[in-house]
Structure formats: structure tokens, C-alpha cells
C-alpha positions as CSV (number, residue, x, y, z in Angstrom):
1,X,-2.8,-1.6,5.4
2,X,-3.1,-0.9,1.5
3,X,-4.6,1.6,-0.7
4,X,-8.4,1.2,-1.3
5,X,-9.1,3.8,-3.5
6,X,-10.4,2.8,-7.1
7,X,-8.6,3.0,-9.9
8,X,-10.5,3.9,-13.2
9,X,-8.2,2.3,-15.4
10,X,-9.4,-0.8,-13.6
11,X,-12.4,-1.6,-15.8
12,X,-9.9,-1.5,-18.9
13,X,-7.8,-4.1,-16.8
14,X,-10.6,-6.6,-16.5
15,X,-11.7,-6.1,-20.1
16,X,-8.4,-7.3,-21.4
17,X,-9.1,-10.4,-18.6
18,X,-13.0,-10.7,-20.5
19,X,-10.6,-11.2,-24.0
20,X,-9.0,-14.3,-22.6
21,X,-5.2,-13.0,-21.9
22,X,-3.6,-15.6,-20.3
23,X,-0.1,-16.2,-19.2
24,X,0.7,-18.9,-16.6
25,X,3.7,-19.6,-14.1
26,X,6.2,-22.2,-14.5
27,X,6.6,-24.8,-12.0
28,X,6.5,-23.1,-8.6
29,X,3.7,-21.9,-6.9
30,X,3.4,-18.5,-6.7
31,X,2.7,-16.2,-3.9
32,X,2.5,-12.3,-3.4
33,X,1.4,-10.2,-0.8
34,X,2.5,-6.6,0.5
35,X,5.5,-5.7,3.1
36,X,4.5,-4.2,5.8
37,X,7.7,-4.3,7.7
38,X,11.0,-6.3,7.7
39,X,10.0,-8.8,10.4
40,X,6.5,-9.8,8.2
41,X,8.6,-10.2,5.2
42,X,11.1,-12.6,6.9
43,X,8.4,-14.5,8.8
44,X,7.2,-15.1,5.6
45,X,9.8,-16.5,3.5
46,X,10.9,-18.5,6.9
47,X,7.1,-19.9,6.5
48,X,7.7,-20.6,3.0
49,X,11.0,-22.2,3.8
50,X,9.3,-24.4,6.4
51,X,6.9,-25.6,4.1
52,X,8.8,-26.4,1.0
53,X,11.3,-29.0,3.5
54,X,8.6,-30.6,4.2
55,X,7.3,-30.8,0.6
56,X,9.9,-31.0,-1.3
57,X,8.1,-32.0,-4.5
58,X,6.5,-28.7,-4.5
59,X,8.5,-25.2,-4.5
60,X,7.3,-22.0,-3.3
61,X,8.1,-18.7,-5.2
62,X,7.3,-15.6,-2.9
63,X,6.8,-12.7,-4.9
64,X,6.2,-9.3,-2.9
65,X,5.2,-6.4,-3.7
66,X,6.7,-3.5,-2.2
67,X,4.3,-0.3,-3.7
68,X,0.5,0.3,-5.0
69,X,-0.3,-3.4,-4.0
70,X,-4.0,-3.7,-5.3
71,X,-3.4,-1.6,-8.3
72,X,-0.7,-4.0,-9.6
73,X,-2.6,-6.9,-8.6
74,X,-5.6,-6.0,-9.7
75,X,-3.5,-5.8,-13.5
76,X,-2.5,-9.0,-12.9
77,X,-5.7,-10.6,-12.2
78,X,-6.7,-8.6,-15.1
79,X,-4.3,-10.2,-17.5
80,X,-4.2,-13.4,-15.6
81,X,-0.6,-13.4,-14.9
82,X,-1.8,-13.3,-11.0
83,X,0.3,-15.8,-8.9
84,X,-1.3,-18.7,-7.4
85,X,-2.2,-17.2,-3.8
86,X,-3.1,-13.4,-2.8
87,X,-3.1,-12.2,-0.1
88,X,-6.4,-9.7,0.4
89,X,-7.6,-7.5,2.8
90,X,-11.1,-8.0,3.4
91,X,-12.0,-4.7,2.5
92,X,-11.2,-5.3,-0.7
93,X,-12.9,-8.9,-1.2
94,X,-16.6,-7.7,-2.5
95,X,-15.2,-6.0,-5.0
96,X,-12.7,-8.9,-6.3
97,X,-16.2,-11.4,-5.7
98,X,-18.0,-9.0,-7.6
99,X,-15.4,-9.3,-10.9
100,X,-15.4,-13.0,-10.3
101,X,-11.8,-13.6,-10.3
102,X,-11.4,-15.6,-7.7
103,X,-11.7,-19.3,-6.6
104,X,-14.3,-20.3,-4.2
105,X,-12.4,-23.0,-1.6
106,X,-15.5,-24.8,-0.4
107,X,-14.5,-28.4,-2.5
108,X,-11.1,-27.8,-0.8
109,X,-12.3,-27.0,3.1
110,X,-14.9,-30.2,2.3
111,X,-12.2,-32.6,1.2
112,X,-9.9,-31.8,4.1
113,X,-11.6,-32.7,7.1
114,X,-8.3,-32.5,9.2
115,X,-8.4,-28.2,8.4
116,X,-11.2,-27.8,11.2
117,X,-12.5,-25.0,9.2
118,X,-14.7,-24.6,12.7
119,X,-12.0,-23.4,14.5
120,X,-12.1,-20.0,12.8
121,X,-13.6,-17.5,14.4
122,X,-16.9,-17.1,12.4
123,X,-16.8,-13.1,12.2
124,X,-13.2,-13.5,10.7
125,X,-14.5,-16.3,8.2
126,X,-17.5,-14.2,7.1
127,X,-15.3,-11.5,5.9
128,X,-14.8,-13.6,2.8
129,X,-18.0,-15.5,2.5
130,X,-20.7,-14.4,-0.2
131,X,-23.5,-16.2,-1.4
132,X,-22.9,-18.7,0.4
133,X,-19.6,-19.4,-1.1
134,X,-15.8,-18.8,0.5
135,X,-13.5,-17.3,-1.3
136,X,-10.6,-16.6,1.2
137,X,-9.3,-17.7,4.5
138,X,-8.1,-14.9,6.9
139,X,-4.4,-15.2,8.4
140,X,-4.1,-12.6,11.0
141,X,-6.5,-9.9,12.2
142,X,-6.7,-6.7,14.2
143,X,-9.6,-4.8,16.2
144,X,-9.6,-1.4,17.5
145,X,-8.7,-0.3,20.8
146,X,-8.3,2.3,22.8
147,X,-4.8,3.2,23.8
148,X,-4.1,6.0,26.7
149,X,-1.3,7.2,28.6
150,X,-1.6,6.0,32.4
151,X,0.9,8.6,33.6
152,X,-1.1,11.1,32.2
153,X,-3.8,9.9,33.7
154,X,-2.5,9.5,37.3
155,X,-1.8,13.6,36.9
156,X,-5.0,14.3,36.9
157,X,-6.4,11.6,39.5
158,X,-7.3,9.0,37.0
159,X,-6.3,4.8,37.0
160,X,-9.0,3.3,35.1
161,X,-9.6,3.8,31.4
162,X,-12.7,4.9,30.8
163,X,-15.4,2.3,30.3
164,X,-18.5,4.3,28.6
165,X,-18.7,7.3,26.8
166,X,-19.7,9.6,29.1
167,X,-16.6,8.8,30.9
168,X,-15.0,9.2,28.0
169,X,-16.2,12.7,27.7
170,X,-15.3,13.2,31.0
171,X,-11.6,12.5,31.0
172,X,-10.8,14.0,27.9
173,X,-11.9,17.3,29.3
174,X,-10.3,16.5,32.2
175,X,-6.9,15.6,30.2
176,X,-7.1,18.7,28.5
177,X,-4.2,21.0,29.5
178,X,-1.9,23.2,29.8
179,X,0.9,21.3,31.1
180,X,4.1,24.3,31.2
181,X,1.8,27.1,32.7
182,X,2.5,29.2,29.3
183,X,-1.2,29.9,28.9
184,X,-1.7,27.6,25.9
185,X,-3.2,23.5,25.8
186,X,-0.4,21.8,24.8
187,X,-1.9,18.3,26.3
188,X,-5.6,17.0,24.9
189,X,-7.9,14.0,25.9
190,X,-8.5,12.4,22.4
191,X,-6.8,12.3,19.6
192,X,-9.7,11.2,16.7
193,X,-9.0,10.2,13.2
194,X,-11.7,11.1,10.7
195,X,-11.2,8.0,8.4
196,X,-14.4,6.6,8.3
197,X,-13.3,3.2,10.3
198,X,-12.3,5.0,13.2
199,X,-16.4,6.4,13.4
200,X,-17.8,3.5,12.5
201,X,-17.4,1.6,15.8
202,X,-19.2,5.1,17.9
203,X,-21.9,4.8,14.9
204,X,-22.3,0.8,15.8
205,X,-22.0,1.8,19.4
206,X,-24.9,3.9,19.3
207,X,-26.8,1.2,17.2
208,X,-26.7,3.3,13.6
209,X,-25.9,1.8,10.2
210,X,-24.4,2.7,7.3
211,X,-26.4,0.2,5.4
212,X,-30.0,-0.5,5.9
213,X,-31.5,-4.3,6.0
214,X,-32.6,-3.1,2.2
215,X,-28.4,-2.2,1.3
216,X,-28.9,0.9,1.1
217,X,-27.0,3.9,2.7
218,X,-28.4,4.9,6.0
219,X,-26.1,7.7,7.5
220,X,-28.7,9.8,7.4
221,X,-30.5,8.0,10.3
222,X,-30.9,9.5,14.0
223,X,-28.4,7.1,15.3
224,X,-25.5,7.7,12.5
225,X,-26.1,11.5,13.4
226,X,-25.5,11.3,16.5
227,X,-22.7,8.9,16.7
228,X,-20.8,11.7,14.8
229,X,-22.3,14.5,16.7
230,X,-20.7,13.1,20.0
231,X,-16.8,13.0,18.2
232,X,-18.1,16.9,16.3
233,X,-18.7,17.9,20.2
234,X,-15.5,16.9,21.6
235,X,-13.2,18.9,18.6
236,X,-16.0,21.8,19.0
237,X,-15.3,21.6,22.8
238,X,-11.5,21.6,22.1
239,X,-10.8,18.4,24.2
240,X,-10.2,16.2,20.9
241,X,-8.2,17.1,18.0
242,X,-7.4,15.9,14.6
243,X,-3.3,14.8,14.0
244,X,-3.0,17.4,12.0
245,X,-4.3,20.1,14.3
246,X,-1.0,19.1,16.6
247,X,1.2,18.7,13.6
248,X,1.4,14.9,14.0
249,X,1.0,12.6,10.6
250,X,-1.5,10.3,12.0
251,X,-3.4,9.6,15.1
252,X,-0.6,8.0,17.1
253,X,2.2,10.2,16.3
254,X,-0.1,12.5,18.2
255,X,-0.3,10.1,21.0
256,X,3.7,9.3,21.0
257,X,4.5,13.0,20.9
258,X,2.5,13.2,24.2
259,X,0.4,15.7,22.5
260,X,-3.1,13.4,23.1
261,X,-3.9,11.2,26.5
262,X,-6.4,8.8,24.3
263,X,-6.2,7.3,20.5
264,X,-7.9,4.5,19.1
265,X,-5.4,2.3,16.7
266,X,-5.4,-1.6,16.1
267,X,-2.3,-4.3,17.1
268,X,-0.1,-2.1,14.4
269,X,0.5,0.6,16.4
270,X,2.0,-1.4,19.0
271,X,5.0,-2.0,16.5
272,X,4.9,1.9,15.9
273,X,5.5,2.5,19.6
274,X,7.7,0.1,20.4
275,X,9.9,1.1,17.0
276,X,9.0,5.1,17.3
277,X,8.4,6.1,21.2
278,X,10.0,3.5,23.1
279,X,9.5,5.5,26.3
280,X,6.4,6.7,25.9
281,X,3.9,4.6,28.2
282,X,1.0,3.1,27.2
283,X,-1.8,0.9,28.5
284,X,-4.3,-0.7,26.2
285,X,-8.5,-1.2,26.7
286,X,-11.5,-1.8,25.0
287,X,-13.8,1.3,23.7
288,X,-15.6,3.2,25.7
289,X,-19.6,1.4,25.4
290,X,-22.2,3.9,24.2
291,X,-25.5,1.6,24.0
292,X,-24.2,-1.5,23.0
293,X,-20.4,-2.5,22.4
294,X,-18.4,-2.4,19.2
295,X,-15.5,-2.3,17.0
296,X,-14.3,-3.1,14.0
297,X,-12.3,-5.9,13.3
298,X,-9.2,-5.0,9.9
299,X,-9.0,-8.5,8.5
300,X,-6.1,-9.8,6.2
301,X,-6.2,-13.4,4.3
302,X,-5.0,-14.9,1.4
303,X,-7.1,-15.9,-1.7
304,X,-6.8,-18.1,-4.8
305,X,-7.4,-15.9,-8.4
306,X,-10.0,-18.2,-10.1
307,X,-7.7,-19.0,-13.4
308,X,-4.7,-20.4,-11.0
309,X,-2.6,-22.9,-12.7
310,X,-2.7,-25.6,-10.4
311,X,-5.7,-25.0,-7.4
312,X,-4.7,-28.2,-5.5
313,X,-1.0,-27.3,-5.2
314,X,-2.1,-23.8,-4.5
315,X,-4.4,-25.4,-1.3
316,X,-2.1,-27.4,-0.2
317,X,-0.1,-23.9,0.7
318,X,-3.0,-22.2,1.6
319,X,-3.7,-24.9,4.0
320,X,-0.1,-24.6,5.7
321,X,-0.3,-21.0,6.2
322,X,-3.6,-20.6,7.4
323,X,-3.2,-24.1,9.1
324,X,-2.4,-24.2,13.1
325,X,1.0,-24.0,12.7
326,X,1.2,-21.5,10.6
327,X,-0.4,-19.5,12.7
328,X,0.9,-19.8,15.5
329,X,4.3,-19.0,14.4
330,X,2.6,-16.4,12.4
331,X,1.3,-14.5,16.0
332,X,4.3,-15.4,17.9
333,X,5.8,-12.7,15.7
334,X,3.7,-10.2,16.5
335,X,2.2,-9.5,13.5
336,X,-1.0,-10.2,13.4
337,X,-3.8,-12.1,15.8
338,X,-4.4,-15.4,14.9
339,X,-8.2,-15.8,13.5
340,X,-7.8,-19.9,14.9
341,X,-9.5,-20.3,18.5
342,X,-7.3,-23.1,19.4
343,X,-4.3,-21.2,18.3
344,X,-5.5,-18.0,20.6
345,X,-6.1,-20.3,23.4
346,X,-2.9,-22.3,23.2
347,X,-0.5,-18.9,23.3
348,X,-3.3,-17.5,26.5
349,X,-3.9,-14.5,24.4
350,X,-7.2,-13.9,26.5
351,X,-4.7,-13.3,29.4
352,X,-2.5,-10.9,27.6
353,X,-2.3,-7.4,29.0
354,X,-1.7,-6.5,25.6
355,X,-3.5,-8.8,23.4
356,X,-6.3,-9.4,25.4
357,X,-8.4,-6.2,24.6
358,X,-7.9,-7.1,20.6
359,X,-9.4,-10.4,21.6
360,X,-11.8,-9.0,23.7
361,X,-13.0,-6.7,21.4
362,X,-13.7,-9.3,18.6
363,X,-16.6,-10.5,20.4
364,X,-19.0,-7.5,19.4
365,X,-16.3,-6.5,16.3
366,X,-17.8,-6.4,12.6
367,X,-15.1,-6.6,9.6
368,X,-14.2,-3.4,7.7
369,X,-16.0,-3.3,4.3
370,X,-18.1,-1.2,2.8
371,X,-19.3,-3.6,-0.5
372,X,-18.0,-3.6,-3.9
373,X,-19.0,-0.2,-4.6
374,X,-15.6,1.5,-2.8
375,X,-16.6,5.0,-4.4
376,X,-18.8,5.1,-1.2
377,X,-15.4,5.4,0.7
378,X,-14.0,7.9,-1.2
379,X,-17.2,10.5,-0.7
380,X,-18.0,9.8,2.6
381,X,-14.1,10.6,3.7
382,X,-14.8,13.7,1.7
383,X,-18.3,14.4,4.3
384,X,-16.3,13.4,7.3
385,X,-13.1,15.9,6.6
386,X,-15.7,18.4,6.2
387,X,-17.9,17.6,9.8
388,X,-14.4,17.4,11.7
389,X,-11.9,19.8,10.2
390,X,-14.7,22.7,9.6
391,X,-17.3,21.9,12.1
392,X,-19.6,21.5,8.9
393,X,-23.4,21.0,10.1
394,X,-23.7,16.8,10.2
395,X,-27.3,16.4,8.6
396,X,-27.0,18.2,5.8
397,X,-23.7,17.4,5.1
398,X,-24.9,14.0,5.6
399,X,-28.2,14.6,3.1
400,X,-26.2,16.0,0.2
401,X,-23.8,13.1,0.4
402,X,-26.8,10.5,0.8
403,X,-28.4,12.6,-2.9
404,X,-24.8,12.9,-4.4
405,X,-24.2,9.0,-4.2
406,X,-27.9,8.2,-5.5
407,X,-27.0,10.6,-8.3
408,X,-24.2,8.6,-9.2
409,X,-26.0,5.6,-9.8
410,X,-27.9,7.1,-12.1
411,X,-26.7,6.6,-15.6
412,X,-25.1,9.8,-17.4
413,X,-24.6,11.5,-14.2
414,X,-21.3,12.9,-12.7
415,X,-21.7,14.3,-9.3
416,X,-19.9,17.2,-7.6
417,X,-16.8,16.4,-5.4
418,X,-17.5,19.3,-3.0
419,X,-19.3,19.7,0.2
420,X,-20.1,23.0,-0.3
């Protein structure tokens, strides 16, 4: 997952863009993206190689960015030196659309009926649609699901995963144990990640919202508060922990170390478990349901910068990468799930014991996005850390967060960085 923190230099960089700095590439169509794994880089080069062989008149040059992806991409966009096709998390799409640096793709879609835009899952496609215009196409996605250790469940007489919040809390209680009899708890029921995206499914399942219908923050509403209270109570009871509580780097590291019996994560954790904790058994299930089912969808796609040298040629490449063949090859390498329904059906993902929970969860998932003001994420993360790390009272903490965000939007006001 790429960095999402907004750099204060970005305003300067886009001022350069407004000045009209312009450097076009040469003959090849340039494409960039981040590198998550060697497998993903190899696959990307293979896809480009296949495209080159089929279109010898059009060469593609892959220019991956190994670190600080968004900072470097924003610099290139601001100076009009960005590649012709850029990989983009849906989380960042609202900001780039607000800066008017992406090219709407509707004209190409309309002129290319064989592309079958209706084949895409609507929720994933809409992650790149703003004000009726389409600014990107999804290449893959993952939802959040429940990872659980079946051996740990069996040891306390449990077989199936929890299906409701009540069952989830009961399982967490029963799975919290002193397994070696030394009087110290060494196995916990649930490992929670305090990041907002891991709490939002519980909020949405409780019919809460981060924003209301008018676009104002709604996290002080009872449904939002109740969802966080449910999670905070699990930790206060000592049946849920954060990764740092057990010396783990992240929640799936705690799961792999057998310090927690249940954790929530995405498809990326499958490869992590395979590479790091291959001997640890696990199964997957949709998230336990509150008042309604809900999950978060992490969507990655491709976009074409507004000042691309040759939009028509860029579209040819984008068409292949997000077409049926490109998505099928990508999905078969287990680096992401295909946003095209036809590809998912052809691969039998609904019946795949490993991947079906992710596909099923998409029916009730919403894209991970917070709009163009990314300061909201940093401020909210600070509040959640206070709630989960120090057991801070939820309602006053969220109310201070609301006031801080409102003050930050007033001209000349600079808010504090503390929730004390």
C-alpha cells in the first residue's frame, strides 16, 4: 500500500504545473507504478512484453518507482513529466481529480464498445468516477475479510468462524488463553489494527457514516460512537490487542506469531503468510455482521495524466491492461482480484475456498476513500490511537476531532496536534 500522507510541498509543485512547465516523453508510451513484490514487477513486465509483441508499432516503457511513490508521482504531475499511464490507488483519486491533472476516459470508452465497460463491478468503477466523469479504470482490488486459525478454534471447541458481533466477542473471549500455564495470557482472541480503514467496516455495519449526506463529518453520531465502543471494549476486556501490545509489526504479524487467533486483513496477507509463516494454518471468512454486512474495498487502477503526449496510444495500452486478458493474467498470479465480472466467473473465484470470501464481501463493500482533504485521515488516525492505545473516552475525543477539523477549515486558523 503506498504512502497517503499529504506533503506540504505539493502546493508548490502544482504551482509549477500552473506555470506551464512541460516536458514530453519520446516515442515509447511510458507507464509507472509502485513495486509491492518481485512477482508483481515480473508480471507487469510480462504483460507489457505481450502487448509489445502484438503491437510492434507501439513500444511501452515501464518505469516503476521503488519508494515514495505518491510524492514522486505528484512531482511529475506538477511538472508535466509524468508517464503516459500511472498506477493509482482509489484513495488518491479525489485529490488528483480536484487538481485537474487526470484525463477523463469517457470518450475512449464510448468509442470502444468491445471494451465492455459494463463488465466491471460498479462499486470498483465508481471509485474513479467523479461528477459524472470517469478518471481511471480498476486493475485489481481486495476487500477486508476475517483470518482465523482453525487449530486454535478447535482447541476451545469451535469449528465455524463467528458470524455476528456477539459471536465475535464470545469467540475472542474463549480464544484468549494462557496456553503454557504460567499465569500469563499469551494468546488473544483478536488482533485489531487501529487504522481507520480497519474500523470503518464496523462503523458501516452499525449503519454509521464518516460523512453525512451534506458531506460533513458524522463521526460524532451515535452509530459511529457505538461501533468504536464495541472495539474499545474488546481491548479493555483484554480479549483483543493491538500489534504493539504483543511486539508485532502489524496485525497479521501477530496472527502469524500465533499471538492472536483472529485478525482482519486483505488479499495481500495471503502472500505474507505464505512467505513468512507458511506453517501457520488459517482460513478465511466474511467479516462478522453487525446490523448489516459491510467491508472496505481497496481498489488500484490506472489513469492517464491530462497532459499525456498521445492519449490515443496511452488508451491502447490501458485497454489491454484492464481488458479481459490482462486482468485474467494478473489475477492468476494472485496479486489481486479481477474487477471484471466475466474474469472472476471464468476463474471460478466464487467457489475458490481462499478467494471466495473476498469476492463475496465485495457485494457489501465500499471503496476506501475520504475525499480530497487528506488531512482528515491524519487527524482521525491520531484520535483512534488515543481511543485504542490509551482507552480515551470516545465521545469527547471525537468531539475534539470534529472541532479541530472545523477550525482547520477556517482561514488563518491552525489547529493543535493533540487530543489531550
